[in-house]
C-alpha positions as CSV (number, residue, x, y, z in Angstrom):
1,M,8.1,12.7,9.1
2,D,4.2,12.2,8.8
3,V,3.0,8.4,10.9
4,F,0.1,6.8,9.8
5,T,-1.8,4.2,11.8
6,I,-3.4,1.7,9.8
7,P,-6.1,-0.8,10.5
8,C,-5.2,-4.5,9.4
9,L,-7.2,-7.8,10.5
10,Y,-10.2,-7.1,13.0
11,D,-8.2,-5.8,15.9
12,N,-4.4,-4.5,14.9
13,F,-2.7,-2.2,13.0
14,S,0.4,-1.4,11.2
15,Y,2.3,1.6,11.3
16,L,3.1,3.5,8.2
17,L,6.1,6.2,8.0
18,I,6.4,8.9,5.8
19,D,9.2,11.7,4.7
20,E,7.2,14.4,3.4
21,Q,9.8,15.6,1.6
22,S,10.8,12.7,-0.4
23,G,7.5,10.8,-0.3
24,S,9.7,7.4,1.1
25,G,8.1,5.4,3.3
26,I,8.4,2.4,6.0
27,I,6.1,0.3,6.9
28,V,6.7,-1.5,10.5
29,D,4.7,-4.7,11.0
30,P,3.0,-5.5,7.8
31,V,0.4,-7.3,9.8
32,E,-1.4,-7.8,5.5
33,G,-0.9,-6.7,2.4
34,W,-4.4,-5.1,1.3
35,P,-5.2,-2.5,3.7
36,L,-1.3,-1.3,3.5
37,L,-1.1,-1.4,-0.2
38,V,-4.4,0.7,-0.9
39,E,-3.0,3.1,2.0
40,I,0.5,3.1,-0.2
41,E,-1.3,4.1,-3.6
42,K,-3.6,6.4,-2.1
43,R,-0.5,8.6,-0.8
44,G,2.0,8.3,-3.5
45,V,4.2,6.4,-1.4
46,S,7.7,5.1,-2.6
47,L,7.9,1.9,-0.4
48,A,11.8,1.4,0.9
49,A,11.2,-1.2,3.5
50,L,9.0,-3.4,6.0
51,F,9.8,-4.0,9.8
52,C,9.2,-6.8,11.3
53,T,8.9,-6.5,15.4
54,H,8.2,-10.0,16.0
55,H,7.5,-13.1,13.9
56,H,3.6,-13.4,15.1
57,Q,1.4,-13.7,11.5
58,D,-0.6,-11.2,13.1
59,H,2.5,-8.6,12.8
60,C,4.0,-9.7,9.5
61,G,1.5,-11.3,8.1
62,G,1.3,-9.1,4.7
63,I,5.1,-9.6,3.6
64,E,4.2,-12.0,0.5
65,D,1.2,-9.5,-0.5
66,I,3.5,-6.4,-0.6
67,T,6.5,-7.8,-1.8
68,E,5.0,-9.5,-5.0
69,E,3.4,-6.2,-5.3
70,I,6.5,-3.5,-4.8
71,S,10.0,-4.6,-5.7
72,G,12.7,-4.0,-4.2
73,V,11.6,-3.4,-0.8
74,R,13.9,-4.6,2.6
75,V,12.1,-6.9,4.8
76,I,14.1,-6.7,8.2
77,G,14.0,-8.1,10.9
78,Y,15.7,-10.4,14.1
79,H,18.2,-11.7,12.9
80,E,18.2,-15.3,14.4
81,D,14.2,-15.3,13.0
82,Q,15.5,-15.8,9.2
83,S,13.3,-19.1,9.4
84,R,10.7,-17.4,11.3
85,I,9.9,-13.8,8.7
86,P,8.6,-14.9,5.2
87,G,11.3,-13.1,3.0
88,L,13.6,-11.7,5.2
89,T,15.9,-9.7,3.6
90,E,18.1,-8.1,6.4
91,G,18.5,-9.6,9.9
92,Y,19.8,-7.5,12.2
93,R,21.0,-7.3,16.2
94,D,20.6,-5.1,19.2
95,G,22.2,-1.8,18.4
96,A,22.8,-2.4,14.8
97,S,21.7,1.4,12.9
98,I,20.6,1.2,9.5
99,D,19.6,4.0,7.5
100,V,16.6,3.8,5.4
101,G,16.0,6.7,3.1
102,P,16.3,9.6,5.4
103,F,15.2,7.7,8.0
104,S,17.8,6.0,10.7
105,I,16.7,3.5,12.8
106,E,18.1,1.8,15.5
107,M,17.3,-1.9,16.3
108,L,16.8,-2.8,19.9
109,H,16.4,-6.0,21.3
110,T,13.3,-6.1,23.1
111,P,12.4,-10.1,23.8
112,G,9.9,-10.8,26.0
113,H,7.0,-11.5,23.6
114,T,9.0,-13.6,21.3
115,P,12.6,-14.2,21.5
116,G,13.0,-12.3,18.6
117,S,11.4,-9.6,19.5
118,M,12.6,-5.7,18.0
119,S,11.9,-2.9,18.4
120,M,13.2,0.4,16.6
121,L,13.8,3.2,17.1
122,V,12.9,6.4,14.7
123,R,15.1,9.4,13.8
124,Q,14.1,11.9,11.5
125,A,16.1,15.3,11.5
126,G,13.8,17.9,13.1
127,W,11.7,15.5,14.7
128,A,11.1,14.1,17.9
129,P,12.6,9.9,18.1
130,I,9.6,7.5,17.7
131,L,9.9,3.9,19.6
132,L,7.9,1.0,18.0
133,V,7.5,-1.7,19.9
134,G,5.0,-4.4,18.5
135,D,4.0,-6.2,21.2
136,M,4.5,-4.6,24.2
137,T,2.7,-2.4,26.6
138,Y,5.7,-1.8,29.0
139,E,3.5,-2.0,31.4
140,T,3.8,-4.5,34.2
141,A,0.0,-4.4,35.0
142,S,-0.6,-6.0,31.4
143,L,2.9,-8.4,31.7
144,E,0.8,-11.6,31.3
145,K,-1.1,-10.3,28.4
146,D,2.3,-9.6,26.8
147,I,3.9,-12.6,27.1
148,V,2.5,-15.9,25.1
149,P,3.2,-19.4,25.8
150,A,5.5,-21.1,23.9
151,T,7.6,-17.7,23.2
152,G,7.0,-15.5,25.4
153,D,9.3,-15.2,29.0
154,R,8.9,-13.3,31.7
155,D,12.2,-12.3,32.7
156,M,12.9,-11.4,29.5
157,L,10.1,-8.7,29.4
158,L,10.7,-7.3,32.6
159,A,14.5,-7.2,31.8
160,T,13.1,-5.5,28.6
161,F,10.9,-3.1,30.6
162,A,13.7,-1.6,32.4
163,K,15.9,-1.1,28.8
164,V,12.9,0.5,27.6
165,R,12.1,3.0,30.1
166,R,16.7,3.3,30.6
167,L,15.9,4.7,26.6
168,E,13.0,7.0,28.0
169,K,15.4,8.5,30.4
170,R,18.1,9.0,28.2
171,L,16.2,10.8,25.0
172,P,13.6,12.8,26.5
173,G,10.8,14.0,24.4
174,L,10.6,10.0,23.2
175,E,7.3,9.0,21.4
């Protein structure tokens, strides 16, 4: 599995995960379409899905541009964010496991930054699991930066930090 961090906007990024053998790929947080479409074409990726960690525009603003160019792409996020994530085709709850090509993904509800924040625990045979968390540093020193007025919640975020720490103990080598 190759993992690429693609710069977007002036201060953000998306993740592009590619299976080396099949060329199948997924994007986590499709921030903006153009840089991601360029990267997909450059690397010859067969894009299978877009995962949104939460509904803020700086994490899902590229969905429309990408799905207009590439048909059949799954758009995945939290089940209660149907009205907030444009083009959401699949909404999942905490603990759901889904397969996208060669990737096995466990959806983790990690609220705090937003009520519908999700993290994706990505597994692929032969690789250490990778946890992709969106706007969550899970450092209590950065707590106030992670809470967005009107959508964030301090107590939820503290509970999410504890959840991630339990996950780290359960999965040695987690990246």
